[in-house]
N, C-alpha and C positions, 0 to 999 in steps of 0.2 A: 186568857180572858179577852172578851170582845171589847171593841172600842166603846167608850161611853159617849153621850151626846156632845159634851164639851170638847172631847178629843176630836170628834168628827168635824165640829165647827172649825177647830184650829187647822185640821188637815185641809179642809176646803179653802180656808182663808189663805193658806200658804200656796196651794195649787193655783188658785185664781184661774179657773178653767174657762171662764167666759171668753169667747173669741177664738178658742182652739178648734182645730179641725181634727175629726176622728179619721185616722188613716188606716187603721186595722183593728180587728178584734180577735184575740187568740184565746182559745179555751184550753188551758194546760191540763185541767182535770175537770171532773164533772161539777165541781163546786168552786172553780176558780176561773175568772175571766180577766185578761189583761187588755186594756184599751191603749193603743199606741196613738198618741196625740201629737199635733204639731202646732206650736205657737211662737211667733216672734223669733224664728230661726232656731228654736230648740225643740227637740223631741222629748216627750214626757210619756213614760209608761205608767199607767194607773192600774193598780191591781184591785179587784173586788173579790174578796173571799167570803164564801157562805159557809165555811167549815164551822161546825158546832163548837162553841167555846172560843173561837178566834175569828168572829165575823168582823170584817174591816174593809175600809177603802183607804188607799194611800198610794203615793208614788213608790214604785219599786225600782231598786238599783241592781237587783239580782238578775242573772241570766235566766230566762225562762224558756222551757222547751215547748214545742208545738206538739199537739196530739198526733199520733201515728195515722189516725183516720179522722176525717172531718166529723165534728160533733154537731148535733142538730141546732142547738141554740147559737153557736158560733156562726154557722152557715146563715141562720136567719139574720143575725146582726150584720154580717157582711152584705147581705142583699138590701137591708133597709137603712142601717145606721152609718155604715162606713161612707166617708166623704161628706157627711153632714157637718155643720158647724154648731158648736155649743153656744146657746144663747143664755143659758141659765144653769147654775149648779148650786143648789141650796139645800139645807136640811130643813125639814118641816117641823118647826118648833123644837121640842126636845124629844121627839119620837124616834130618833135614829132611823128615819126614812129620808133618803137623799133623792131629790127630784132633779133630773138633768134633762133640760129641754134642748132639742137639736132641730136644725132646720136645713133643708136643701131645696133651693128654688122655692116653690110654693108649699112643699111638703113639710109638715111639722110633726115631730114625734116626741114622746116623753118617756124617759126611763126612770122607773122608781126602784131604788136600791134599798131594800128593807134589811137592816142589819140586826135582826133578832136571832139569838142563838137557837131558839126552838122553832122559828118559822122564817128563816132568812130566805130572800128571793130577789130576783131581778124581773120586773114586769115592764113590758114595753106596750104603750098605748098610743092611739092616735090623739089628735088634739081635743077630741070629745070624750076621752076616757075609755074608749072601747079597746079591750085587750087584743093586741095583735099576736103576742106570744109571751111565754114566761120561761125562765130558766128551769124552774121546778113547776110543773103543771099541777095545780091544786084545785080541782073542781069544786070542792066544798066552799072555797073562798072566792070562787068565780075567776080564779087566775088561770084561765084557759082561753084559747083563741075564741073571740066573740063575746067573752064575759065583760063585766063592767068593773072597773077598778076605781075605788074612791078612798084614798088614804085618810080622808077626814073621818071616816067611820071606824078607824082602827084605834083611835085613842080610847083608853080605858077610863071611864068616868070614876071619880072618887078614888082614884088610885093613890095610895100613900106616896108622897113625894120623898125621893131619896136624894141626898146631896152627893154630887159627883165633882171630882176635881181632875184636872189634867195630871196624869201620873208623871213623877219625876224620873227621867231616864238620863243617866250620865252622858256627857258629850256636849260638844259645841256646835254640832250640825243642826240642820233644820229638824223640826219635829217629824216630818215625813221620813227623813233618812234614819232617825233614831228608831221610829216605830218599825220601819222595814227591817232593820237589823235585829230588833227585839223579837219580832215574830219569826224571822228566819231561824232563830235559835230556839224559840220557845213557843211557837205558834200552834199549840194544840195538836190536831191531827196532821198538820203540816210541819210539826216540830222536827228539826233535824235529828235530835236525840231519840225522839219517839219512833221515827222511821228507822233509824239505825238499830234500835232495840228490836223492832218488828223484824227487820232483815236478819238480825243475829239469831233470833228464836227460830225463824223459818229455816235458815241455812244450817244451823247447828242441829236441828231436828233431823234434817235430811242427811247430814253427815253421820249422825249417830246410827240411823237406819242402814245406810250404805256400809258403814264399818262393821256392824253386826252381821250383815249378810256376807261380807267378805270373810269374816271369821268362820262362819258356818261352811262356806265354800272351801276354805283352806283345810278345815278339819276333814271334810269329805274327800278332798284330794289326797290327804295323808292316808285315808283308809283304802284308797285305790292304788297307792304307791307300790304295793307288792303284787301288781297284776302279773308280772313275769313268773311268780311262784305258781300261779294256776296253770300257765302254759307248761311249765316244767313238770307239774303233776301229770298232765296229759301225756307228755313225752315218756315219762317213766312208766306209766301204766302200759303203753303200747310196747315199750322195749322189754317189759317183764311180763307180757301177756301170758306166756306159757306157764309162769309160776303161780298164776292166780287160779284158785279152785272155785267151783260154784259154791256160793254161800259165804265166801270170805268177806269180812267186814273191814279188813285193813291190808294194806300192802306195805311191806318193809323193803325198801329199795336203796341201793347204793347210789348216792348223788355226789360224784367227785370225791369219794373217800368218806363221805358222811352218810350214815344210815338214817333215813327219814321214814316216817309212817304217813301213809296217804289213806284217807278214809274212802271206803268203797260202799256201794249199795248192794247188798247181797242178791237182790233180784234183778240187778242191771248187769248186762254183759260188759266185759272189760272195755271193748271198743266203744260202746255207747257211753260208758263212764268217762272214758278219755274225752269223748266229744263234749260231754257236759262241762268238763273243766276247760276245754277250749272255748266253749260258748261263754262261760263266766269270764274268761280272759278277754275275749273280744268286747264284751259289754263293759268291763272295767277299763279297757284301753280307750274305747270310744267315749266312756264317761269322763276320763281324765282330760281328753281333748276338749270336750264341751265345758267342763269345769274351768279349765285354763282360759278358755275364751270368755267365760262369764267373769272370771277374776280380773282379766285385763280390762273388760268393759266396766266393771265396778270401780277399779282403780282410776280409770279415766274419768268416770262420772264424779268420783270423790274429789279429784283434782279440779274439775270444772266448778263444783259447788264451792270449794275452798277459795278459788280465784274470784268467783262471783261475790262471795262475802267480803273479800278484801276490797273489791271495787266499790261495793256498797259503803263500807266503812270509811273509805277515803274520799267519798263525795261530800262537798261542802254546801251545795245548793239544795235545799229541801224539795223544791219543785222538780229539779232534775232527778233527784233520788226517787221521788214518788213516781216519776214517769218510767225510769229504768226498772223499778221494782214491778210496776204494772206490766211492762213489756216482757219481763222475765217470767212473770206468772202466766201471761198469755202464751208464751212460747212453750212453757211446760204443759199447758192444757192441750196445745196443738201437736205435741209429740205423738207420732203414731203409736198406738198401744201394741204391746207385744202380742203377737197372734196367739189366741187361746190354744192351749195344748189340746191336740186332737189325737185320736187313735189311728192305728194303721201306719203305713209307710208313705213317705212323701218324696217325690222325685222332681227336681228342677231341671227342665230341658229348655235351655235358652230362656225365653220369656214366658214359657208355659209351665204349668204345675200339674203333676199327675199324682193322684192319691189312691192308695190301694188299701182296702179293708181285708184283713186276713181271716176273719171268721164271721159268724152270723151277728155276734154282738157288735163288732167293729163296723160291719156293714150297716147295721141299724142305727148306730150312733152317728155315723157319717151322714146318713140320709136325713136324720132328724135335725142335726145342729150345724153341719159343716159344709153343706153344698147348697146351691141355689138352683132355681128352675131352669136356667139356660146352660148350666154345666152339663157336660156329656157323660153318659153312663154306659159302661161296657160290661158284658158278662158272658162267660163261656156257655154255649148252648149244650144241653144234655148232660152237663156235669155240675156238681156242686163246686163252688169256688168263690173267689174274691169278687167284690164289686170294685171296679176301677172307674175313677172319675177324672175327667179333664176339666180343670177350672176354666171357665169362659173368660176371654178378654174382650173388653168393650170394643165393638166395631170390628172385631177380627173373626174370621172363620178358622176352624181348626185345620192346620196344614196336614197333608197326607203323612209326612214323616212323624208327626206327633201322634197321629191316629195309629200308625204302625207300632210306635213305642208302647202306647197304652194297650194295643191288642196283644203284643208279646207278653206284657205283664199279666194280662187277663188269662192267657193260656198257661203261663208258667205257674201262676198261683191258683190253678184249678186242679181238680182231681184227674184231669186228662193231660197233665203235663208230660207224662211218660210217652204219650203218642207222638210228641214232637210237632203236632199241629192240631188245629181244632177250629170249629165254627163258633163265631160270636154273633151276638146281636147288640146293637147300640142305639140309643135314643137320648133325648134330652130328659133331664130329671123331672121336668114338669109333666112328662108323659108317663110317669110311673104311678101306679096306685097300689096301696097295700092290699095283700090278700086277706079277705075277711076270715077271722079266726085261724089264720095261718101262723106258722112258726115265726119267731123273731126275724125281722129283716127281709122276709119274703115279699117280693113285689111282682106285679104283673105289668109288663111294658106294653105300650101302644105306640103306633107310628114308628116301630123299630125298623132298622135296616140290618142287613146281613153282611158279615165280613169273615173271610176264611184266612187264617193266619198260620204260616209255617214258622216255627220258633227259630229265631236268628240268635245263635249263641253270642256272636260278636256284639249285636245290638244290646243284648242283656248285660254284657260286661261293661259296655259304655254307660248303660243306665245305672248300674251298681255304683259307678263313680259319681253319678249325679244325685245320688240319694242324700237327702238332708237328715242328718242324725239328730 
């Protein structure tokens, strides 16, 4: 509930602001300003809150945070109002509009604090009523720079009068101190409990999503746990290759005293069938590594959210809680997004990234969605094969060593790999144009350069270790 006009009068009477110097103005949130005043050897922190349902002005005894970055209205107040002396602080009738007149040398300014829940605002004018700035810029009301502000026009004629009384709040302290404590615990959008409930819903929702994702990952890991079985199948096929007849669908083999049945494909040669099992084994093994990494990352994230919720729930100052919740949300927004899943193979060579498309579909997808104009494109001349891309780094030219790495990959993943060497051309992606009515992924390069590559097996082995799975 916002302050009524009788409570505002009592607040101002206790504060006795006339003769105080404004030493600072801190905007803790978009709708909260704290004025730091000095009078007769005492510092007074006066809060003005425009929060709907809890509009108020009073001395605050709470610790209040500063905004992480300067906010517009606070900066304006610092330039115009700070170091001024208050010559008047009164409520205009029973309208819940407080006029604070301030002076510095010959300069005179007036601050109008309107404490209406549906139209709260702080408007600063010169001595003639011309608006210099407003906390909430409202063009329809003229509450923008250069507008005219006349609080006398705001009174609603023939408005039914409602009786108000100063609310009874237990305690022997001043009304300012009791109101400050009351709103710290129950102050609408700045209510400690409301903020804690908001934090609880947000964090518990995140924790539920992370826990569900971890459960799915653990189930997937369990399904990959028998990857060794696939390798064993390949070994048994090769060791019993002489016993396999063309067209066989099963192989019964002795596995350390146990007879097991291994499924075969009748049209696939035994050696090729063994290789298929080895390939499944490699995929499962690399899959387990990736899943374990994701599980570790998920468990770390779950712990961080749990600790964050605990920190939120232990906070006792609503202004501080509002700030750290806002900072936490901003941090979450600024977390780099996980790179979109893309086709092909990716190699990380120092600070450089090389991407390889393995067929026409991957080549086309990479060109359409995953590379940019300044990235470098390489392709084997006279042979079908992969498109290889070197991702450009701002302000850097591609080193010869990286160009040779990409060239080796371009030859190795082309139809000419068995030659051990080949000619390539390369150019920037922006110099490629699609062949009209051509097959998927076919491009015509311009401004291309030539490169002859002899395949370096040692370089390829090093690159295999640099591959991102």
